[in-house]
Structures are given as C-alpha cells and as structure tokens.
C-alpha positions in Angstrom: -2.9 102.6 -151.8 -5.7 105.4 -151.2 -6.5 106.7 -147.9 -9.7 105.3 -146.1 -11.4 108.7 -145.7 -11.0 108.5 -149.7 -12.1 105.0 -150.0 -15.1 105.9 -148.0 -15.9 108.9 -149.9 -16.5 107.2 -152.7 -18.5 104.1 -151.6 -20.7 106.8 -150.1 -20.7 109.6 -154.1 -20.7 106.7 -156.1 -24.1 105.5 -155.9 -25.8 108.5 -154.5 -24.7 110.0 -158.5 -26.0 107.2 -160.0 -29.4 107.5 -158.0 -29.5 111.1 -158.7 -29.1 110.0 -162.5 -32.5 108.0 -162.6 -34.4 110.3 -160.5 -34.1 113.6 -163.0 -37.8 113.8 -164.7 -38.3 111.9 -168.2 -37.6 114.0 -172.1 -40.7 115.0 -173.3 -42.1 112.5 -176.3 -41.5 113.6 -179.6 -43.7 113.8 -181.9 -43.8 114.2 -186.2 -46.1 114.9 -188.3 -45.9 112.3 -192.0 -46.6 113.9 -195.1 -50.7 113.3 -195.7 -50.0 113.5 -199.5 -48.1 111.2 -201.9 -44.5 112.6 -202.6 -44.3 111.6 -206.4 -40.3 111.2 -206.1 -39.8 111.2 -209.6 -42.0 114.8 -210.6 -40.9 116.6 -207.3 -38.3 116.0 -205.4 -35.2 114.0 -208.2 -35.0 117.4 -209.9 -35.1 119.3 -207.3 -31.8 117.1 -206.3 -30.8 116.9 -209.2 -30.4 120.7 -210.0 -30.3 122.1 -206.7 -28.3 120.1 -203.6 -26.2 117.8 -206.3 -24.3 121.3 -207.1 -22.8 121.0 -204.0 -23.0 117.7 -202.3 -23.6 114.3 -204.0 -26.4 111.6 -204.5 -24.7 108.8 -202.1 -24.1 111.6 -199.2 -27.8 112.5 -200.1 -29.2 109.1 -199.5 -26.9 107.7 -197.3 -27.9 110.5 -194.2 -30.7 109.6 -191.9 -32.2 112.3 -190.3 -35.4 112.8 -188.5 -38.0 114.8 -189.4 -36.8 118.4 -187.5 -33.1 117.0 -188.5 -34.0 117.4 -191.8 -35.6 120.5 -192.3 -32.9 122.7 -190.2 -30.5 120.7 -192.8 -32.5 122.0 -195.0 -33.1 125.3 -193.7 -29.5 125.5 -193.1 -28.8 124.9 -197.0 -30.8 127.5 -198.0 -29.3 130.3 -195.7 -26.5 128.8 -197.7 -27.9 129.3 -201.1 -29.5 126.9 -202.2 -32.7 128.2 -204.6 -36.0 126.4 -203.1 -39.2 127.6 -203.1 -42.1 127.1 -199.8 -43.2 124.1 -201.3 -40.3 122.9 -202.4 -38.4 122.4 -199.7 -41.3 120.7 -198.3 -40.9 118.5 -201.2 -37.5 117.5 -200.5 -37.9 116.8 -196.7 -40.7 115.3 -196.7 -39.3 112.6 -198.8 -36.1 112.3 -197.3 -37.6 111.6 -193.7 -39.8 109.3 -195.4 -36.9 107.4 -196.2 
C-alpha cells in the first residue's frame, strides 16, 4: 500500500500533467504542392526506377512505401547522396510520381 502523501501527490499531478498536454499549441498545417503537370509514368518514371533505383532496391519495396511528398524528397535526396544518378528534372519527376500514388 502506498503512503497517503504519495497517493495525494499522484491524484494532484496526474490531472495536471494530462491537462498540460491539452494546453500546448497546435502544430501549423502542412502544405503540400501537387504536381502541376501530368507525369508520364511509362516514359518519364519507369525507366528511371528500373535503371537507377532497382539497382539497390526491389520494385516491390519502392511500390509498397507510402510517404508524403516531403518524405519522398528526403528519401530521393538521400539516395542521390548515396550515389543515385538523377538530374534535377529526373529527381522531381520521381518525387512527383511517388508522392502522387
């Protein structure tokens, strides 16, 4: 059995801690820009995924990943940092396609 002082302290602190979480500021909304053009998967993206991405990853891994546009940008940039060869235009086409699925 807990001492009475400990029980009282818990009864006071628990509601205070729970309510303090409710009083925190709301996070600002995230804005996402969708592609302003149609992406030709067969012509623009599939060849890049097949030649540049599946060297290290299976298509299944790429196809199953669900990420936000910002997360895809970070992932693609990390892969470029690891040696993936993509021009700025190719990079954007891949990110736009992956984020639009």
